[in-house]
C-alpha positions in Angstrom: -7.2 40.5 -1.0 -4.1 42.6 -1.7 -1.1 41.8 0.5 1.5 44.5 0.7 4.0 42.9 3.1 5.1 39.7 4.7 3.6 41.0 8.0 0.2 41.3 6.3 0.6 37.8 4.8 1.5 36.3 8.2 -1.4 38.2 9.9 -3.8 35.9 7.9 -2.5 32.9 9.7 -4.5 32.4 12.9 -2.9 29.2 14.0 -1.3 26.0 12.7 -3.8 23.1 12.6 -1.6 20.4 11.1 2.2 20.6 11.0 4.6 19.4 8.3 5.6 16.2 10.2 2.0 15.2 10.7 1.3 15.7 7.0 4.4 13.7 5.9 3.6 10.8 8.3 0.0 10.6 7.1 1.0 10.7 3.4 3.3 7.7 3.9 0.3 5.8 5.4 -1.9 6.9 2.4 0.7 5.7 0.0 0.7 2.2 1.7 -3.1 2.2 1.6 -3.1 2.8 -2.2 -0.3 0.2 -2.7 -2.4 -2.4 -0.8 -5.5 -1.7 -2.9 -3.8 -1.8 -6.3 -1.2 -4.5 -5.5 1.1 -3.5 -8.4 -1.7 -2.6 -10.9 -1.1 0.8 -12.6 -3.2 3.7 -11.5 -4.1 7.2 -12.6 -3.7 9.8 -9.9 -6.2 12.6 -10.7 -5.5 15.9 -9.0 -8.3 18.4 -8.6 -6.6 21.7 -9.2 -5.4 23.9 -7.9 -5.5 23.0 -4.2 -4.4 19.4 -4.4 -1.2 19.8 -6.5 1.1 19.9 -3.5 -0.6 16.8 -2.0 -0.5 15.0 -5.4 3.3 15.6 -5.7 4.0 14.1 -2.3 1.5 11.3 -2.6 2.8 10.1 -6.0 6.2 9.7 -4.4 4.7 7.7 -1.5 3.2 5.0 -3.7 5.2 2.2 -5.2 2.6 1.0 -7.8 3.1 2.4 -11.3 1.2 5.6 -11.7 0.4 8.3 -14.2 -1.0 11.7 -13.2 -3.9 13.7 -14.7 -5.3 17.0 -13.8 -8.8 18.4 -13.6 -9.9 21.8 -12.4 -13.2 22.3 -10.7 -14.2 25.5 -8.9 -16.8 26.4 -6.4 -15.1 29.1 -4.2 -14.2 32.0 -6.5 -12.1 34.1 -4.0 -14.3 33.7 -1.0 -14.5 31.6 2.1 -17.9 30.1 1.4 -18.7 27.7 -1.5 -20.8 29.2 -4.2 -22.8 26.0 -4.6 -22.1 26.1 -8.3 -19.5 23.6 -9.5 -17.7 24.4 -12.7 -15.3 22.0 -14.5 -12.9 24.3 -16.1 -10.3 21.7 -17.2 -10.8 18.1 -17.9 -8.6 15.0 -18.2 -6.7 14.2 -21.3 -6.8 10.5 -20.7 -9.5 8.1 -21.7 -10.2 6.8 -18.2 -11.9 3.5 -19.1 -8.4 1.9 -19.1 -7.4 3.1 -15.7 -7.8 2.5 -12.0 -8.4 6.1 -10.9 -7.4 7.6 -7.6 -8.9 11.0 -7.1 -6.5 13.1 -5.1 -8.4 15.9 -3.4 -7.2 18.7 -1.0 -10.4 19.1 1.0 -13.9 17.8 1.0 -16.1 20.5 2.5 -19.7 20.6 1.2 -19.0 17.7 -1.0 -20.6 19.3 -4.1 -17.5 19.7 -6.1 -16.2 16.2 -5.7 -19.7 14.6 -6.0 -20.0 16.2 -9.4 -16.4 15.1 -10.4 -17.1 11.5 -9.3 -20.3 11.3 -11.3 -18.5 12.6 -14.4 -15.7 10.2 -14.1 -17.9 7.2 -13.2 -19.9 7.8 -16.3 -16.7 7.2 -18.3 -16.4 3.7 -16.9 -13.0 3.6 -15.2 -11.7 0.1 -14.1 -12.2 1.4 -10.5 -12.4 4.7 -8.6 -11.0 5.6 -5.2 -11.1 8.9 -3.4 -8.2 10.0 -1.2 -8.5 13.4 0.4 -6.0 15.3 2.5 -8.7 17.0 4.6 -12.3 16.0 5.3 -14.7 18.5 6.9 -17.9 16.4 7.4 -19.7 19.1 9.5 -20.1 21.2 6.3 -21.4 18.4 4.0 -24.6 19.2 2.1 -24.5 16.1 -0.1 -24.2 12.5 1.0 -20.5 11.9 0.2 -17.6 10.1 1.9 -14.1 9.7 0.7 -12.5 6.2 0.7 -9.5 7.6 2.7 -9.1 10.9 4.5 -5.7 11.8 6.0 -7.3 14.3 8.5 -10.8 15.1 9.7 -10.9 18.8 10.6 -13.4 21.1 12.3 -15.4 23.7 10.4 -12.7 26.3 9.9 -11.5 27.9 6.7 -8.0 26.5 6.2 -5.0 27.5 4.1 -1.6 26.1 3.3 -0.1 23.0 1.7 -1.8 23.9 -1.6 -5.0 25.4 -0.1 -5.5 29.1 -0.7 -7.4 32.2 0.1 -7.6 34.4 -3.0 -4.7 32.4 -4.5 -2.4 33.2 -1.6 -1.1 30.9 1.2 -0.7 27.8 -1.0 3.1 27.8 -0.3 2.8 27.3 3.4 4.3 23.8 4.3 1.5 23.2 6.9 -2.3 23.5 7.2 -3.3 26.7 9.1 -6.6 28.2 10.1 -7.2 31.5 8.2 -7.9 34.6 10.2 -11.0 36.0 8.5 -10.9 39.0 10.8 -7.9 40.3 8.8 -10.0 40.6 5.6 
């Protein structure tokens, strides 16, 4: 999708689903949830790139337990609005995870395939514990039996953008979650 103007960019935003204040309020709650689980024990926050980098940045500031961050990249969308069904790990962690309590920080769980594969990979490496925190959960689209430990928002079956989520690498910079207007493609 080639955007040639701010108007074309804005035309892709159908409506705001979750505003900035709602996101900030729920991130504070998620930070307390993580603090309560780990009670001062250090954690490794693992961001699944690229979509969760904004969420990770805000969430790591909302926890008070000592934390490190790590990054993985797993793809299944490839510039479309439908998951390809093929999950590809394109970047792995640098850390040896068997010394860490891992908190996977995900932007959205849709079909569940991507995160299911990432969790299997990480569990095989024997972390001390593994918790999944997702910004958005879309259970209507699930094709594998998978549930996060904590979801900030459960959303309807809409293609969403903003706050790190993209369409064709655009819209990540929106400070809110919006429904993408696919009719503008």
